[in-house]
Phi, psi and omega in degrees: 000137186279145176291132180260138179273174187307319176298315176294320183296318181293319183289325175301315176296319181297319180299312184296317181293316174306312181299329177299306183306316184295318181292316182299313187288316182293325184289317175300310176301311187292330176290319179299320178290325180292315180293314185294319180265025184289119179203164190288149007277011183290133177265133182303320185283331175289318176299314180299321182294311186298312184293311181300316179295322174295316182294320180292322181289322177296324182295316178295321178294321175303312191289317184288330181283339175277005174281152170309320179238137179230156186275142174314323188294336179303319182288320183286330174300319180294326177287322182305316179296314181300309178308314185290323176299321178296318180297320177273018178316315186295336184254009186242345185230154178305161174300320181306312182298319182288326177289343180296149185278323178251145185295134170215019180256175188298323179295332172299316182302317176292323182294312182300311180298321174300317180298315181288325185289322179305318182294326186280319187257353178248157167280152175280148007274355184300333177288321179289329173300323174295316183293325178292324177296322183291321183295315181301310180304323179293314180292334174285322182289329182229074185297166182119168175283124182200163190272330194310317179293326176297315183296323182296313182297317181295321177300314181299325181285323178290315184294322181293323178293319178299314183298316184300318176300314182294317183289331179290321183287329182284325171294326176288330172289329181284324173303314182291320178297323181289318177291329170289332175288325186282331172299315188289321183297313179299317181292321170307314183292323174297314186293322184294325181291317179299320188291316179291312179307315175297327177290328176288321175301311179306309174299316173300319176303314185290335183249280186302313180294314176306312177305314179297311182305318178298314178298314181298324175277006178080005176296334173228129173265169182294331177282353184294144181279340174297325187301307182301321178298318182285316177303317181297325176293318179298314173308319184293318177297319176305312187292324176292326172300317183294317185285324182227066185304323184248019190295312181302322186286326174296328181255017187307325190253004175286149181283147177211146179289110176301308190305317182296323184290316182284324174297318167308302177306325178289324187274346191271135179289126167277102187298132178080359183240156172298141177300148180237143174264111185242128169271128190238119181226084187226119176285164174306121181217131174250128178223166176308145186309302190303323176294311177308318182296313181292316183289323179290321178288324171302319179293319187295320171294329177288322177298316178298317177297324184290315180298316191283318198236344190273356184048035176221163176246021184225141177203164189228128174240123187224155186210138175207153180298142174227095181072232180265006180237216186213147165235128179246133180233144173232118190232144174218161180250035180286199184287333176082179179196168178259108187307327183288349178258008185283132183291151183300331187282348178282128186260354188307288182283320185302317185259313190280349175244295180296309185301316181303315184287329174288328179305326181257010179087014179261192179214166177205147176213156171242124177248117183199159174207154179304127183080356185242021171077183178219147178229115175259130184244124181241125178240150170209138176227148173292000000 
């Protein structure tokens, strides 16, 4: 059996409910017409049994068809009820109805509804076979030249054409939805890969490239004891990237304590950099893991810049609630700089701070001017 998409499943559910409503309404209407129009040669006992049986069956059919899953025998049962009524047609309706060229009695209502229901709930060619069987049973039950059996077959053809068009449209809709879902999945995969690539680049900038910069400026010499220690830390970062490339993404939405992450960061010694006297004012805050990672790594890069470039040994890290989000600031009173003069190839603030915050839906900015210190502000809201 072919797998059905959401559009086809929805059409199937709607068809079942429409069939249930048609059977219930036509049965009640037919019962009223049968009782009100009772006249010979219709036999009261036959009419009573037929009407009660029809109402009981329509009630069962309606209830079962409104369930999410309904058994196939239900369709066969409805066709069987219609066939029996058509075969007994001559004993259930008045003589005037039997003499009419076109069907106008209560059995005709049941038969027409049976033809339509068959087209909605059965597949071709079984649906048209059911319509032809109903027309033949009608002709056998009320013999003579009449238009009603032909009309039943024409109704079946018309309903079948409509249903075929609806099912074709539903299949095309499912194909379109499937293609769109595949495109979205591919886009998400490319975005995730790009995010991982950018994060790896940021980590390399914050570790390996930062170490090379320090060595290049002479802050660490080849004989310095800090160089092997810093290189070992950088290698640990690279090994972690290789061993767990998607670990951060897997835990992205788990809650994590921002205050603990920032306090750990502040207390961690920055190998090869001048020590900083950091004032820490961060209340307990739980945020999504990916946000905590972005904020803490952004703060780490800001503190690294203070130690390397600000010509000061003091800094201040603060955080406060901002609505449902948070604002984190790193402030120093060092020599400052002009943000407009930062070269485009410098990735410190641009990627390690701004880029990380954009990646989690946040923002960051640096406020600084020569001689007036620097304030880096990181914001995030859900």
